[in-house]
C-alpha positions in Angstrom: 124.6 98.3 71.4 126.9 96.7 68.8 130.6 96.2 68.2 132.5 99.3 67.0 133.7 99.6 63.3 137.0 97.7 64.1 135.0 94.7 65.3 136.9 94.8 68.6 134.2 96.5 70.7 132.3 94.4 73.1 128.7 94.5 74.0 127.7 94.4 77.7 126.2 91.1 78.7 122.5 90.8 79.4 121.7 90.7 83.1 121.2 87.3 84.6 117.4 87.7 84.9 117.3 88.5 81.2 115.7 91.9 81.8 117.2 95.2 80.5 115.7 98.2 82.2 115.4 101.4 80.1 114.4 104.8 81.2 112.0 106.9 79.0 113.4 107.6 75.5 113.8 106.1 72.0 116.1 103.1 71.7 117.5 100.7 69.1 118.3 97.6 71.0 120.7 95.1 69.3 121.7 91.8 70.8 123.7 88.7 69.9 124.2 85.4 71.5 127.7 83.9 71.8 129.2 80.7 73.1 132.8 79.4 73.4 131.8 76.2 71.6 129.8 77.8 68.8 129.9 80.7 66.5 128.0 83.8 67.4 124.3 84.2 66.5 123.1 86.8 64.1 122.2 90.2 65.4 118.7 90.8 66.5 117.5 94.4 66.5 114.4 96.1 68.0 113.2 99.7 68.0 111.8 100.5 71.4 110.1 103.7 72.5 109.8 104.0 76.2 107.2 106.6 77.2 107.2 108.5 80.5 104.1 107.7 82.6 101.8 110.5 83.6 101.6 110.9 87.4 98.4 110.0 89.2 95.5 112.5 88.8 94.7 114.3 92.0 91.1 113.9 93.2 89.6 116.4 95.7 88.2 115.5 98.2 90.7 112.8 99.1 89.7 109.3 100.0 88.1 108.7 103.4 86.4 112.0 103.8 82.7 112.3 104.8 80.1 114.9 103.7 76.4 115.6 104.2 73.9 115.3 101.3 76.3 116.2 98.4 79.8 117.4 97.5 81.6 118.9 94.5 84.5 116.8 93.2 87.4 118.1 91.2 90.3 116.3 89.4 93.6 117.7 88.4 96.5 116.3 86.3 99.5 117.4 84.2 98.9 120.4 81.9 97.5 119.3 78.6 96.4 115.9 79.8 92.9 114.6 79.3 91.2 113.0 82.3 88.6 110.2 82.2 86.6 109.2 85.3 84.0 106.9 86.7 81.8 107.0 89.8 80.5 103.4 89.9 83.7 101.7 91.2 84.8 100.5 87.7 88.3 101.4 86.3 88.1 104.2 83.9 89.1 104.0 80.2 89.1 106.4 77.3 85.5 105.4 76.8 84.6 106.6 80.3 83.2 110.1 81.1 85.6 112.9 80.1 86.4 115.3 82.9 85.4 118.9 81.9 85.2 120.5 85.3 84.0 119.9 88.9 80.9 117.7 89.3 78.5 116.9 92.1 78.1 113.7 94.0 74.8 113.3 95.7 74.3 109.5 96.1 73.9 108.7 99.8 76.3 106.1 101.0 79.8 105.1 99.8 81.0 106.6 96.5 84.1 105.6 94.6 85.6 108.1 92.2 88.3 106.7 89.9 90.3 108.6 87.2 93.1 108.2 84.7 95.1 110.8 82.7 96.1 110.6 79.1 98.5 112.7 77.0 100.2 112.4 73.7 103.8 111.0 74.0 103.1 109.9 77.5 101.9 106.6 78.9 98.5 106.6 80.6 98.6 107.2 84.3 97.8 104.5 86.8 94.2 104.7 88.1 93.7 107.2 91.0 90.8 106.6 93.3 89.0 108.3 96.1 86.4 106.7 98.4 83.9 109.4 99.5 81.0 108.9 102.0 77.8 110.9 101.9 75.4 111.0 104.8 71.7 111.9 104.6 70.9 115.2 106.4 68.6 115.2 109.4 65.3 117.0 108.9 65.4 120.7 110.0 63.6 121.5 113.3 60.2 123.2 113.3 58.7 125.6 115.9 55.3 125.9 117.5 54.7 128.8 118.0 57.1 130.1 115.4 56.8 133.8 116.5 54.5 136.2 118.3 53.9 138.3 121.4 52.9 136.5 124.7 52.2 137.5 128.2 54.5 136.5 131.1 55.5 133.2 129.6 55.3 130.9 126.6 56.2 127.3 125.9 57.8 126.6 122.5 57.7 123.1 121.1 60.5 122.0 118.7 60.3 118.9 116.5 62.3 117.1 113.7 60.7 114.7 111.3 63.8 112.4 111.6 62.9 109.8 114.2 65.4 109.7 117.1 67.1 113.0 116.3 68.2 115.2 119.2 67.7 119.0 118.9 70.2 121.6 120.3 69.2 125.2 120.5 70.1 128.8 121.5 67.7 131.6 122.3 69.9 134.6 121.8 70.3 134.4 118.0 73.8 132.7 118.1 74.6 129.6 116.1 73.8 126.3 118.0 76.5 123.7 118.3 77.2 120.4 120.1 77.8 122.4 123.2 74.4 124.0 123.1 71.6 122.9 125.5 69.6 119.8 124.4 65.9 120.3 123.9 63.5 118.2 126.1 60.3 117.2 124.3 58.7 116.4 127.6 59.2 119.9 129.0 59.2 122.1 125.9 61.2 125.3 125.8 59.8 127.7 128.4 60.5 131.4 127.7 59.8 134.1 130.3 60.4 137.7 131.1 63.8 139.2 131.6 65.5 138.9 135.0 64.2 142.3 136.1 60.6 141.4 135.0 60.6 143.5 131.8 59.9 142.5 128.3 62.2 139.9 126.7 62.7 139.2 123.0 64.0 135.8 121.8 65.2 134.4 118.5 65.6 130.7 118.7 68.1 128.8 116.5 68.2 125.0 116.5 69.9 122.1 114.8 68.8 118.4 114.8 71.5 115.7 115.0 71.7 111.9 114.8 75.3 110.8 114.7 77.1 108.8 113.4 74.6 107.7 110.7 73.3 111.1 109.6 74.6 114.6 109.2 73.4 117.6 111.2 70.4 119.4 109.9 70.5 123.0 108.6 70.0 125.6 111.3 66.4 126.5 111.7 65.7 130.1 112.9 62.5 131.3 114.5 60.9 134.7 114.1 60.9 137.1 117.1 59.2 135.7 120.2 58.3 138.6 122.5 57.3 137.9 126.1 55.7 140.9 127.8 54.6 141.6 131.4 50.9 141.8 131.9 49.5 145.3 132.5 48.2 145.7 136.1 44.5 145.2 136.2 42.4 148.3 136.7 40.8 149.1 140.1 37.1 150.0 140.2 36.0 152.3 143.1 33.8 151.8 144.8 34.1 148.1 145.0 30.6 147.4 146.2 27.5 147.4 144.1 25.6 150.1 146.0 23.0 151.4 146.3 24.2 155.0 146.5 
């Protein structure tokens, strides 16, 4: 500010810390130093343009989330803003990758996505970041036998190539979960006739798990395994060899 035309106006004093805080806008700042023992200094003028700062870009998924194998990442900001991002932990600049739409992360382990937003007549946003963890997926279970028709009983063996993984299964075609029975490699999975001794048809579904270091496998589904009762053996009459 400056004195009014009559010369009687007074400028407000500068705060004790010497800092004048200005909200976004265009300013002409004029100042003058004065002392009771000396004449006032000359006016000093500065043109100052204070830009509003863009808000932080929003990264989805948010920091701290864990996924298996891969995940799609999206970033959003103010309408009309340009977004730049990195995935190597460095702070992004306008020389970083320009965001054009959702992208895939597939590096197993800890991933750091950082982003800034830029827009004309706005100050660049601060750096937004999201720490995302990706787990390797446990190998899908396999079956032996995979399908077929059997008499009275059959033992099915399940296996995952991931060492130490546990396998959980169902035999009625429903999706397995952490509450499903755990497969015992020593015993195998023994399938028999229905409770009334008639034919039974099974569809096994199984997942392999190794928490907390790896993510659950995809669900493996067997073909139809049919267990049938044996036909009663024929009877030959007469039983003896003769002669007759």
